C-alpha positions as CSV (number, residue, x, y, z in Angstrom):
1,M,33.5,11.3,40.3
2,E,37.0,10.0,40.5
3,P,38.0,7.1,38.2
4,P,38.7,3.8,40.0
5,M,42.3,3.0,40.5
6,E,43.7,0.4,38.2
7,P,46.8,-1.7,38.7
8,S,49.7,-0.3,36.8
9,G,50.6,-2.1,33.7
10,G,54.2,-0.7,33.6
11,E,56.0,2.6,33.8
12,Q,54.2,5.7,32.5
13,E,56.1,8.3,30.6
14,P,56.5,11.5,32.5
15,G,53.7,14.0,31.5
16,A,51.7,11.3,29.7
17,V,47.9,11.4,30.2
18,R,45.9,8.2,30.0
19,L,42.3,8.4,28.6
20,L,40.8,7.4,32.0
21,D,42.8,10.3,33.7
22,L,40.6,12.8,31.9
23,P,37.6,14.1,33.9
24,W,34.8,11.6,33.5
25,E,31.7,13.7,33.9
26,D,33.1,16.9,32.2
27,V,35.0,15.3,29.3
28,L,34.6,11.6,28.8
29,L,30.9,11.2,29.2
30,P,29.6,14.2,27.3
31,H,32.3,14.4,24.6
32,V,33.6,10.8,24.1
33,L,31.2,8.1,25.2
34,S,28.2,9.9,23.8
35,R,29.6,9.4,20.3
36,V,30.4,5.7,20.8
37,P,27.8,3.3,19.4
38,L,26.1,1.0,21.9
39,R,27.6,-2.1,20.2
40,E,31.1,-0.7,20.8
41,L,30.3,0.1,24.4
42,L,29.6,-3.6,25.0
43,R,33.2,-4.3,23.8
44,L,34.7,-1.4,25.7
45,Q,33.4,-2.4,29.1
46,R,35.3,-5.7,28.8
47,V,38.7,-3.9,28.6
48,S,39.1,-3.3,32.4
49,R,37.2,-2.7,35.6
50,A,37.7,1.1,35.1
51,F,36.3,1.1,31.6
52,R,33.4,-1.0,32.8
53,A,32.6,1.5,35.5
54,L,32.8,4.4,33.0
55,V,30.5,2.7,30.6
56,Q,28.0,1.9,33.3
57,L,28.0,5.5,34.4
58,H,27.3,6.6,30.8
59,L,24.5,4.1,30.4
60,A,22.9,5.2,33.7
61,G,22.5,8.7,32.2
62,L,21.1,7.7,28.8
63,R,18.1,9.6,27.5
64,R,17.5,7.6,24.4
65,F,18.0,3.8,23.8
66,D,17.5,2.1,20.5
67,A,18.3,-1.6,20.5
68,A,19.0,-1.4,16.7
69,Q,22.3,0.3,17.6
70,V,23.5,-2.9,19.2
71,G,22.5,-5.2,16.3
72,P,19.6,-7.0,14.7
73,H,19.6,-9.8,17.3
74,I,20.5,-8.5,20.7
75,P,20.7,-11.1,23.5
76,R,18.5,-10.9,26.6
77,A,21.5,-10.7,28.9
78,A,23.0,-7.8,26.9
79,L,19.8,-5.8,27.0
80,A,19.5,-6.4,30.8
81,W,23.0,-5.2,31.4
82,L,22.7,-2.1,29.1
83,L,19.5,-1.0,30.8
84,R,20.0,-2.1,34.4
85,D,21.0,1.4,35.7
86,A,19.0,3.6,33.3
87,E,16.5,5.7,35.1
88,G,16.2,8.8,32.9
89,L,15.2,7.4,29.6
90,Q,12.8,9.4,27.4
91,E,12.9,7.3,24.3
92,L,13.0,3.5,24.1
93,A,13.0,1.3,21.0
94,L,13.1,-2.5,21.4
95,A,12.0,-3.9,18.0
96,P,15.2,-6.0,17.6
97,C,14.2,-7.8,20.8
98,H,10.8,-8.9,19.3
99,E,11.5,-12.6,19.3
100,W,12.0,-12.9,23.1
101,L,11.0,-9.7,24.9
102,S,8.6,-10.6,27.6
103,D,6.7,-8.7,30.3
104,E,9.4,-9.8,32.8
105,D,12.0,-8.1,30.7
106,L,10.1,-4.9,30.0
107,V,8.1,-4.0,33.1
108,P,11.1,-3.3,35.4
109,V,12.6,-1.0,32.8
110,L,9.3,0.9,32.5
111,A,9.1,1.2,36.3
112,R,12.5,2.8,36.5
113,N,11.8,5.3,33.7
114,P,8.5,7.1,34.3
115,Q,9.5,10.0,32.1
116,L,9.4,8.0,28.9
117,R,7.9,10.0,26.0
118,S,8.5,7.6,23.1
119,V,8.3,3.8,23.1
120,A,8.6,1.5,20.1
121,L,7.6,-2.2,20.6
122,A,6.8,-3.1,17.0
123,G,6.6,-6.9,16.5
124,C,7.1,-7.7,20.2
125,G,4.6,-10.6,20.2
126,Q,5.6,-12.1,23.5
127,L,4.3,-9.2,25.5
128,S,0.9,-9.1,27.0
129,R,-1.7,-6.7,28.3
130,R,0.3,-6.5,31.6
131,A,3.2,-4.7,29.9
132,L,0.9,-2.1,28.2
133,G,-0.8,-1.6,31.6
134,A,2.5,-0.9,33.2
135,L,3.4,1.5,30.5
136,A,0.1,3.4,30.7
137,E,0.2,3.5,34.5
138,G,3.8,4.4,35.0
139,C,4.6,6.7,32.1
140,P,2.0,9.5,32.1
141,R,4.1,11.7,29.7
142,L,4.0,9.1,26.9
143,Q,3.6,10.9,23.5
144,R,4.6,8.3,20.9
145,L,3.9,4.6,21.0
146,S,4.4,1.9,18.3
147,L,2.6,-1.4,18.8
148,A,2.7,-2.5,15.2
149,H,2.2,-6.2,14.6
150,C,1.5,-6.9,18.3
151,D,-1.3,-9.4,17.9
152,W,-2.0,-9.4,21.7
153,V,-3.3,-5.8,21.7
154,D,-7.0,-6.0,22.2
155,G,-9.8,-3.6,23.1
156,L,-9.3,-3.9,26.8
157,A,-5.6,-3.1,26.5
158,L,-6.3,-0.1,24.3
159,R,-8.9,1.2,26.7
160,G,-6.4,1.2,29.5
161,L,-3.9,3.1,27.3
162,A,-6.6,5.7,26.4
163,D,-7.6,6.2,30.0
164,R,-4.1,6.8,31.4
165,C,-2.0,8.5,28.7
166,P,-3.2,12.1,28.4
167,A,-0.2,13.3,26.4
168,L,-0.5,10.7,23.6
169,E,0.0,12.2,20.2
170,E,1.3,9.4,17.9
171,L,0.0,5.8,17.9
172,D,0.9,2.9,15.6
173,L,-1.6,0.0,15.7
174,T,-0.7,-1.5,12.4
175,A,-1.9,-5.1,12.1
176,C,-3.3,-5.2,15.7
177,R,-6.1,-7.3,14.3
178,Q,-8.0,-7.9,17.6
179,L,-9.0,-4.2,17.6
180,K,-12.5,-3.5,16.4
181,D,-14.5,-0.3,15.8
182,E,-15.6,-0.1,19.5
183,A,-12.0,0.1,20.7
184,I,-11.1,2.8,18.2
185,V,-14.2,4.8,19.0
186,Y,-13.3,4.7,22.7
187,L,-9.7,5.9,21.9
188,A,-11.1,8.7,19.8
189,Q,-13.5,9.9,22.5
190,R,-10.9,9.7,25.3
191,R,-7.7,10.9,23.5
192,G,-8.8,12.3,20.2
193,A,-8.2,15.9,21.0
194,G,-4.4,15.4,21.2
195,L,-3.9,12.7,18.5
196,R,-1.8,13.8,15.5
197,S,-0.8,10.5,13.9
198,L,-2.6,7.2,13.9
199,S,-2.1,4.0,12.0
200,L,-4.8,1.4,11.8
201,A,-3.4,-0.3,8.7
202,V,-4.0,-4.0,7.9
203,N,-7.0,-4.4,10.1
204,A,-10.1,-5.8,8.4
205,N,-12.2,-5.2,11.5
206,V,-12.0,-1.4,11.3
207,G,-14.7,0.3,9.4
208,D,-16.5,3.6,8.8
209,A,-17.8,3.8,12.3
210,A,-14.3,4.1,13.8
211,V,-13.1,6.5,11.1
212,Q,-16.1,8.8,11.5
213,E,-15.6,9.0,15.3
214,L,-11.9,9.7,14.8
215,A,-12.8,12.5,12.4
216,R,-15.3,14.1,14.8
217,N,-12.9,13.9,17.8
218,C,-9.5,14.5,16.3
219,P,-9.3,18.1,15.1
220,E,-5.4,18.0,15.2
221,L,-5.1,14.8,13.3
222,E,-2.3,15.1,10.6
223,H,-1.5,11.6,9.5
224,L,-3.9,8.6,9.2
225,D,-3.0,5.2,7.8
226,L,-6.0,3.0,6.8
227,T,-4.1,0.8,4.4
228,G,-5.8,-2.5,3.9
229,C,-8.8,-1.6,6.1
230,L,-11.3,-3.4,3.9
231,R,-14.4,-2.2,5.7
232,V,-13.5,1.5,5.4
233,G,-15.5,3.3,2.6
234,S,-16.3,6.6,1.2
235,D,-18.5,7.7,4.1
236,G,-15.6,7.6,6.5
237,V,-13.4,9.6,4.1
238,R,-16.0,12.2,3.5
239,T,-16.2,12.7,7.3
240,L,-12.5,13.1,7.5
241,A,-12.6,15.8,4.9
242,E,-15.3,17.6,6.8
243,Y,-13.9,17.5,10.3
244,C,-10.1,17.2,10.0
245,P,-8.7,20.6,8.7
246,A,-5.1,19.7,9.9
247,L,-5.0,16.4,7.9
248,R,-1.8,16.3,5.8
249,S,-1.6,12.6,4.7
250,L,-4.1,9.8,4.2
251,R,-3.2,6.2,3.3
252,V,-6.1,4.3,1.8
253,R,-4.4,1.8,-0.6
254,H,-6.4,-1.5,-0.8
255,C,-9.5,0.2,0.7
256,H,-11.6,-1.0,-2.2
257,H,-14.8,0.8,-1.0
258,V,-13.2,4.2,-1.0
259,A,-14.3,6.0,-4.2
260,E,-12.5,8.9,-5.9
261,P,-15.3,11.5,-5.3
262,S,-14.8,11.2,-1.5
263,L,-11.0,11.8,-1.9
264,S,-11.3,14.8,-4.3
265,R,-12.1,17.3,-1.6
266,L,-9.0,16.2,0.3
267,R,-6.9,16.4,-2.8
268,K,-8.0,20.0,-3.4
269,R,-6.7,20.9,0.0
270,G,-3.3,19.4,-0.8
271,V,-3.6,16.3,1.4
272,D,-1.0,13.6,0.4
273,I,-3.0,10.5,-0.7
274,D,-1.3,7.3,-1.7
275,V,-3.9,6.4,-4.3
276,E,-3.6,8.2,-7.6
277,P,-6.7,9.7,-9.3
278,P,-8.3,7.3,-11.9
279,L,-7.2,9.5,-14.8
280,H,-3.6,9.3,-13.8
281,Q,-3.8,5.6,-13.3
282,A,-5.2,5.2,-16.8
283,L,-2.4,7.3,-18.3
284,V,0.2,5.2,-16.5
285,L,-1.4,2.0,-17.7
286,L,-1.6,3.3,-21.2
287,Q,2.1,4.3,-21.1
288,D,3.1,0.9,-19.9
289,M,1.1,-0.8,-22.6
290,A,1.9,1.4,-25.5
291,G,5.4,2.6,-24.5
292,F,4.4,6.3,-24.6
293,A,2.3,8.9,-22.8
294,P,-0.2,10.8,-25.0
295,F,-0.6,14.5,-24.4
296,V,-3.5,15.1,-22.1
297,N,-4.5,18.3,-20.3
298,L,-4.8,17.1,-16.7
299,Q,-6.4,20.5,-15.7
300,V,-9.6,19.6,-17.5
């Protein structure tokens, strides 16, 4: 593609080469603009019509878009301009837009980018089941999805996701408090075989029934976050130990019904657990109180 002609701003020295004279697709796009932060691209496109066309060409070819690169509070108009020509995105992260991002903002972007593999919508509370439906229907290659702190996610929305996303591997449902055991059971039965990472943290509606079904249907599960799931107990953890040989980390802090005996089998396998054994906790407390740590053989 030839760069657009710009009005001359004065005489050019013989032999001098302007930046825009360099080949766009062979030099400027892959070797220059690919290293410029999105925030600076917004400034660059204001320099001239030629620079604006160059930036738009670069944005149209983006594979990864993270709104955090623009700033903590990206305006709606800026997001619309940045993504208006993008049709090849594989990763999309929009957490900084959580205060205003709506279905009307997101659904057209999803429709233009069916090859999305990773989408992060943490805290985007203005969305609805419609947006999740569009994502599930239009992006069959989706592997990673964050819906943390999206209070609108309910059982029906999760069922649609489970039915239409066969490649799903990582799912963050932290603080999605409308979800109950039945929804998680359905997810496990439909998509458990491929799940590797799942967060159900900060959901008092999730209990052992959901955890046990996850254990029986998710043989490849590596990371499970149950932080603050007050209804989860030792039965669920014992089932994880029995059926999840790939488990590498388990988060059960503030799960007050999970006892140490149910965790010991996982500890012996080297699973990273965020709750220390009682003996270790007692030693730390003693050290804090007395100002020293007595010699104790922890192998006993």
